[in-house]
N, C-alpha and C positions, 0 to 999 in steps of 0.2 A: 301181382299174383291174383289168381282167381280163387274162389271158394273150393273147398275140398271135393265137391261133387262135380265140378266142371272139368271138361276135357283138358283145357290148357291151364297149367298151374304156374309155369314160369317160362318166360320168353327169353331168358338169359341175355337181356339187353341191359348190360351194366351201365353204359353211358348213353342214355337216349338223347337224341337231339331235341332242340327246342320245338315245341308243338308237334312232336313225333316226326321230325325231319329225318329223312334217310341219309345217314352220313357214312354208310358202309360202302366199300369199294365194290363196283360191279362192272362187268364187261361181258358182251355177248353179241351174237349175230342177230340182227333184227330181220333181215331178209337177204336173199342172194338171187342173182339174175345174170342172164347173158345180156351184156350191153351192146356188143357188136360181134358179129361172126361173119367171116368171109371164107368161102371155099372156092378154090379155082382148080380146074382140071383142064389146063390149056391144050393138052395134046390128045384129048379124047377124040375119036375112039382108038387112034393108033397106039396109044400107051398100053392098051390091054393086050397087044401083041408083042410087047417088049419082053425079052427073056432075062435081062439082067436085073438084079435086085437094086432098088434105088437106095441112094445114100440119104439118110434122113437127118436134117439139121434142126434142132429144137432150141429156140431162144425164148427167154422169159424175162419179164420185168414186173416190178411191184410199185404201185403208186398209191398215195393216200391223199384225199381231199376232204377238208372239213365241210360238212353239209348242214351244220347247226351247232348249237352250243355243246351238245353231248353226242353228236352223231358224225361219223366219218365214213366216207365211201372208200373202201380198199379195192383197188383194181389189180387183178392178176392178168397180165397180158402174156399170151403164148403164141409164138409165131413158129410154124413148122413148114419146112420146104423139103420135099423129096425129089431128088434129081437122079437120073440115070445117064448112061452114055449118050442117049439120043435126045436128052432134054429134061424138062421139068415134068414130073409125074403129077404132083399136086402141091398146092399151097393152102395152108389153113392158118387164118389169123383170128384169134379169139380174145375178146376182152370180157373177162368174167369178174363180176363185182359182188361185193357184199356191203350192206350198210351195217356198221359196227357201232354199238352203243357203249359209251364209256362214261362212268360216273365215279367221282371221288378216287381217281387213280393218279398217282404222281406222274409228271411228264415223261420221265425216263422209262417208267414201266409202261405207260401208254404207248410210247414209240415202239418198244419191243413187242407189245401185243399187236400193234397195227402192221408191223413189217416182218414179223416172224410167226406168231401164233395164228393170226387171222388168215394169212395165205395158206398155212398148213391145214386149217379147217376147210377152206374153200377149194383146195387143190383136187380132192377126189371127185368133186362135182364137175370141175373144169375138165378133168381128165376124161370123164365119161362123155362130155360134149365133144371133145376132140375125137375120141374113138368112134362115136356115132357119125361125125362129119366125114371122117376118112372112109368109113364103111359106106356111107351114102354116096360118096364120090366113086364107088366101085372098087375099092381096094380093101384088103384085109384091115380090120380095125387096128389102129395104132394105140398101144397101151404105153403112154409116156411113163418112164421110170419115176418112182417116187423121188421127191426132192427134200433135202434136209434144210428147211427154211431157217430153223434156229441156228444151225451151224453156219449157214451163209450169212445170217445177220451178224453173228459174232465176228466172222471173218471180215465183213465189210466195216464193222465198227472199229476193229483193230487196225485195219488198213487206213481208215480215216484218221485215227489218232496218231499213227506213225507219220502220215503226211503233214499233219498239223505240227507235230514235234520237229520234223525236218524243216518246216518253214519258220520255226521259232515261236509258234502261237501257243503251244501247250507242252507240258512235259510228256515224254514217252511213257506208255504203260509199262509197268514193271512186272506184272504177273499175267496170268491167263484169264483173269476175270474181266467181264465187260460191263 
């Protein structure tokens, strides 16, 4: 505690670490960036005369690679293919990444942050890059629908647990918790 006239009087640090060590959990985005972007417009300029609306297929994948003791690169890959009756209108492949800092977080919570929360934070920025790329290829901007990364994470986790239970490696989950 500081003296009465000082601005800070109590830091509410009940259990300080040795020598002021930071032992509180922390997670956050250090930086984010386009790692790779490919835009193909294979049938230009003929595609601009096509009258049918293209069918748009959106695929995405999430990956995480440790880059240091407390830093992980989370990669959100988005692949978009628009095709019409006469062929491919455009193809966009984006690898959008963020460097994520994690400190003093249990492994299961860190995994959930890296594969659900970090992609949720990165997605709006990746969405803008996709919209700009499609617009720059000469088409109306494509606004990719929002994705429930947390719901997908829970769904994938439950599917993995069921596969392990079926293989005899672990008991099947009994509730809806993940």
